N, C-alpha and C positions, 0 to 999 in steps of 0.2 A: 504493500500500500504506500502510495506517495505521501510524503510529509506535506502538510499545509500550514499556513500561518495560524497561530493560535487565535481563538475567538476574540474579537475586539482589537485585532491588530491588522495591519495591511502593508503591502509593499508599495513603495512610491517609484513608479517606473517612468522611463522616458515616454512621451514628452512631458508628463506631469512634473517630473523632477526639475525641468527647466522653469516651470512656473514658480516652484518653491525657491529656486535659486534667485530668480528675478526679485521676488518679494523680499527675500533675505537681504539682497543688495540694497533695496530701498530702505529696509529697516536700519541696516548698518549706517547708511548715509544720514538718515534722520537722527539717529543716536549720536553720530559724530558731530553733527551741527549743534546739538544741544549739550555737548561736552561729556557724554557717557562713553566709558570704555568697557570692552567685553570682559566678562568673568566666566570661567568654565569650572563648574563644581562636579564632583563625582555623581554618577547616576544612583548610587545607593549611599545611605548614611546610617548612623546609629539610630535605632528606632526611637529612643528617648528624645532625640532632637525634635521630631515631629509631634510626639506626645506633649512635650513642654511648649513647643512653639505654636502649633495649630490649636491645641486644646483637646483634652481627652474626651470631652463631651460633644465633639463635632462628629458629623456623619462620616467624614473622611477617616478619622482615627478609629472610630468604632466599627465601620463596615467596609471601607474601601481600600485600605492600604495593603500593598503586597509586602508582607513581612515574613522573614525566614531566619533560621539560625545557620551560621556558618560552621565550619568544622571545629572551631574553638568554642562553640555554643554561645556566640555573641549574637544578639538580636539586631538584624539589619533590615532596612526597609528601602525599597525602590522609591525614589523621591516622588511624592504626589504633587508637589508644587515647588516653586523656585525660591521663595523668600527666605524660608528657614535655612537652607544651605548657604545662601549669601550671608546671612547673619552669622552663622557658624564660622565661615571663612573670615569675616570681618573681625571676629573675636580671636580666632586661632592665630591669625597673622598680625594681630595688634594694629589693625588699620586705624583704630581710634586715636592712635598716637601721631597720625599724619594730618596734614592740613585738611580740614573739613569744609564742605561735605565730601564724602566719597560717593562718586556717581558711577554706577556700573549698569550694564545690561547683559542679558543672557538669551540664548536661543538653544532649544534642545527638547528631548523627549521627557515626558512625565508619565506616571503610571497610577491608575486607580482601578480597583476591581468594582465595576458597575455595569449595568445592563447597557450593551452597545445600542446606540440610536443615532439619529442624524446629528452630525457634528460632535459626537461624543464617543470616544473609543477607550479601550483599556490602556493602550499605549497611544498617547496623543502628544502633540508638540506645542510648546508655549514659547512666546517671546515676552520679555518683561524688562523692567528697569527698577532700580532702587537708588534713592538718594539718602545716604546715612550720615547723621551728624548735623542735621538742620531742622529747626522748628518753624522756619519761615513759611507763612502761608503761600508765598510765591512759589515755593517748591511743590506744594499741593496742586496749584493751578498748572504748573509746568507738567506735572505728572499726568494731568488730564489732557493737556494740549498736545503732548507728544503723540499718543496714539490717534488723536483726532487729526493731527496733521498728516500722519501716515495714511490714514483711511481716506482723507481728502485727496492726497496725492494719487491714490489708486482709483479715484473717481467716485468714492462713496461720500456724497455731500448731503445726504438726507437722514443722517443718524440722529438718535435722541440720546442726549447726555443727562443722566440722573445723578444728583448729588444729595448728600445728607451729612449731618454731623451726629455721631453717636456718643459724643462727649468723652470725658476722661473717666477713669475708674471711680472717682468720687461721685460726680453727678450721675453717671450711668448706674452706679449702685443704687441710688435713690429710685431711678426709673425701673430697675429690675424688681425692687421691692414692690413698687406700685403695680407692675404687671402681674406679679404673683398674686397679690391681693385682689386685683380686678378680675383676673381670669380663673382663679381657683373655683369660684362658685359655678363657673360654666365648663369645668374640666370635662364633664361627660359629653359635651357637644364637640370637643376638639378631636382631631384625628389622633391615631396612636402615636405618631411621631411627636406631635405637639404636646400630648399628655406627658410624654417622657421628657421633653425639652423644658417644660414649664418650671420645674424645680431646679434643673441643672443649667440651662442656658435659655432663659425666657425670651431674650431678644430674638432668637431664631424663630419664635412663634410668629413674629411680625412678617417674616419672609415667606411664610407658608401660603400656597395658592389654593388650598382646599376651600371649597365654597362654604362649608360649615364653619371652618375656622375664620373665614372672612366675616361671616355674620357675627361671630363672637367678638370680633375686634372692632365692630362698627363704632362704638362710643368711646374708644380708648383715647386718652390724652396723647398728644405728640411728645416725643422725646425732647423736642425743642423747648417745651415748658419746664424742663428740668435742667437745662444747660447752665453751668456756672458762668460767671462773667468772662473768664478767660476763654472758655470753649465757644461762647457766643461771639466774642470779638474775633476769634480766629476764623470762625465760619463766615462772618461778615467780610473779612479781608479776602478769603478765598473767592467768594462770589464777586467781589470787586475786581480782583485780578482776572477772573474768567471773562468778565465784561470787557476789560482792557484788551484781552487776547482774542476777542471776537469769537468766543466759544459759547454758543447758545445752550442753555441748560434748563432743566426743571428740577424743583426740589421735591424729593420723595421721602417723606418722614418715616416710611416703613422700610427703607433700604438699610440693611444691616450687614450684608456680606456674610460669608460662611465660616470665617475663622475667628477664633477668640482674640487674636492679637490686635485687632483694629481699635484705634482710638480716634476721636474727632472726625476728620473728613473721611467719608467713603463715597465711592462713585461707581457707576456702570455706564458703558456705552452700548446702546441697543440698536439692533436692526430687526424690525418687526416682521420682515418678510421671511425670517427663519422660523416663525411660529412660536411655540412655547419656549424653545431654547433660543431666546433672542439676543442674549448678551454676547457681544464680541470682544469686550475688554472690561476690566474692572480692577479696582484697587482701593488704596486709601493710606491713611497715616497709621503707624504702629509704634508709638513712642515708648511702649513698655516691653516690647519683645526682646530687645537686646539685653535689658536687665534681667528679664525672665530666663534667658539662656545663659546667665552667669556673668554678664559683662557690666560695664558702667552704665548708668542711666543715660540713654542716647536717643534723641528723637530721630525718626526716619519716616519715609513715605515711599510708596512704590505702586506699580501696576503690573498686571499680567494679562495676556491675551492668547487665545488659541489660534494656531495656524489653520487647523482644519475648519474652524468656524469662519475664519476670514476667507478661505478659499470657497466655501459654500456660499458666502455672501456675494463674492465676486461672480461666481457662476450664475447665481440668481439674476444678476444684472447683465449677463452676457458679455462680461469683461474679457477683452483680449489683450494680453501683454504685448508691448512693443519689442518682441523677441525676434531676432533674425532666424528665419526658418530655412535652414540649409547650410551648406559648407561653402568655402571659398573656391577650393580647387580639388578636382579629381584628376589623378595622374594615371593614365592608361598606357599599356604596353603589352608586349608578348613575352614568352618564356626567354627568348634570346636577349631581351632588354631588361630583364627582371632586376638585375643589380642596379642599373641606372635609375629605374623607377623608384626603388627603395631609397636610393641616395637622394633623389630629387624631393621625394615626399618629406623626408626627415630634415632636409635643408630648408624647405619652405616652412615647415613647422617651427624650426629654430628662428626664422625671420618673422614669426608672428602670424602666418597664414594657417587657416584651418584646412588641412589637406588630408585627403584619403586616397586609398588605392585598392585594388582587387587582391584578395587573399586566397582565392579559390581557383586560380589558373583558368579563368573563363575567357571566352573569345572576346575580341575587341568589340563586337556588336553587343555582347552581354555586358561588357564593362561600361559601354555608353548608356545602356539602360540603367545600370547601377548608379551612374552619375546623375541621371534624371531622378531616380528615386530619392537620392540624397539631396536633390535640389541644388546641385553644384552650380556656381556662377560660371566657372570656366572649367573646361577639361583640357589637360595637357596630354597630347598623344606623343609618346616617346617611342618612335619607330626606329628601326635599324638605320634607314637612310638619313632621317633627321638627325639622329645622334652622331652619325659619321660626319655630318656637316656642322656639328656643334650647335644644333637647333632643336626646338620642339614645335609641334603644331598646336596652336592654341585655338580652341573653339569656344566662342561665347554661346552658352547653351540656350539662352532665351532668344537671341537674335539669329542663331544659326550661322553667324559669320565666323571665319577662321583665317588665321595667318600664321606664317612661320616667324618665330622669335628666337634670336640667339639665346642659348641656354644661360650664358653668364649675364644676360640682361633681363632675365625673366622677372626678378623681384621688382626692379624699377618699372618694367612694363606693366605689371599687375597693379602697382601703386598708381600709375598714371591712368590706367583703365578704370580703376575704382573712382578716382577723382572726376574723370570725365562723366561717368555714369551718374555722379552726384551733382554734376553741374558746377564743380569747384575748380577754380584755376589755381594751379600750383604756384 
C-alpha cells in the first residue's frame, strides 16, 4: 500500500509553490520596510512553554497540541503557535539586554490536532511578527497596519478590522468576577464548552458563537466599563494612531482572542467571504507573558496570520500573481553535441538565465515540444554545424523567428533581446 500524507496535512506542489514563494517575498519586503528581522525557532519545544504561555485552560493546550515524550522521557510539543517560542528565545539569549524594542518576524509550519476544514489543517503555516520591549500604543497600531498593508498590496482592500481592549490583569479580574456572577444563574443554557470555561476562563464565553450562549450574553456589560485609567488611555491612543495610519476599524467589545497571555489591545482582520472561519490575521498586546515565562517584566505586542487562509482569500477573488510563467532558454541538441549542450546550459545559469535542457535523449522535434511546454522564451539549437562555426541557432518561440548567434556573444545577445522585447533602450 502506498504511503499518503497524514490526515490534515498536504503537499505544496508546483505551480502552487510559486504562489507561496511570491507571497513570502512580499511578506519579507513589508517586514523589512517596517524594521523587522527574521527569527527561526525550533519546530518543537518543551511542553511547559506552551502550558505556561498559552494557558492550561485554553482549547489548544487541553485538546489540540501534538505532545510526545522523547527517549529521555522529556515532554515535547510541536509548536501550535509562534509567540511563545519567540518569547523563549528572547529570554534564553538575553535579548532584553539589547536596545529595545526587539522587532522580529517568522514564517513556518505550526501544528494543532483539530478537525480539518476549509482553511484549517493539522499542519498549517503562519507568518507573524513580535515587537518586544515597548508599551507604546504606536507599536499596537503598527502591528495592525503591517498585515493590513500586506493584504492591500495583494489586492484585498475590503477587509474588516476589529479591535478591542481586554484590559490589564487588575481591571480584567474585576470583569471576570462580574461575568461569573452574571452568567452562573444561566449556566444551564450555555453550551458544554462555555459551562467549562465559565469558572476557568470566563472571557472565552464572550467569543462563543453558539446561539444559546449569545442569548445568555445579551444584557452583559462591556469590558470597557471596567477598564482602568491606564488601559482606557492606551486604547484611546491606539485608535488615534489607527486613524492616522488610515486603517478603518470597528470596535468589538466581545473580541477576546484564544490565548490567556493577551492584555489591553486585541484585534482581528476578517474576510467574510470565507464564511464562519473569516479571520485572516489576529493578535494583540501581551505585557505579562515574558514575566510568566520567567523573565523580567517586559511589554510586547504581536500578530499572526495563516498562509492557507490568505491563499483561500486570494483564490476567492480570482487573484493572479505577477509571476513569470516559463523559462528563459531551452538548449536543444543531439547525442553528438551533448557535452556542448550541458556546458552551455550551466554557463547560462551561472550568468543568471533560467535555462533547461533535455535529459531523456529525445529527438530534436520532441525537444522543441518540451521547450513549448516549459514556455521557453528562446530555444538555442546546438547542432554539429553551428558549433563547428562557433555559433548556435536561436529561435524566438513566440514569434517563430530564428538567427545564428556567435556562441561567445550569446549572453549579450539575450540581454539585448530581452530589453528590446520590453521596449527598453540600453
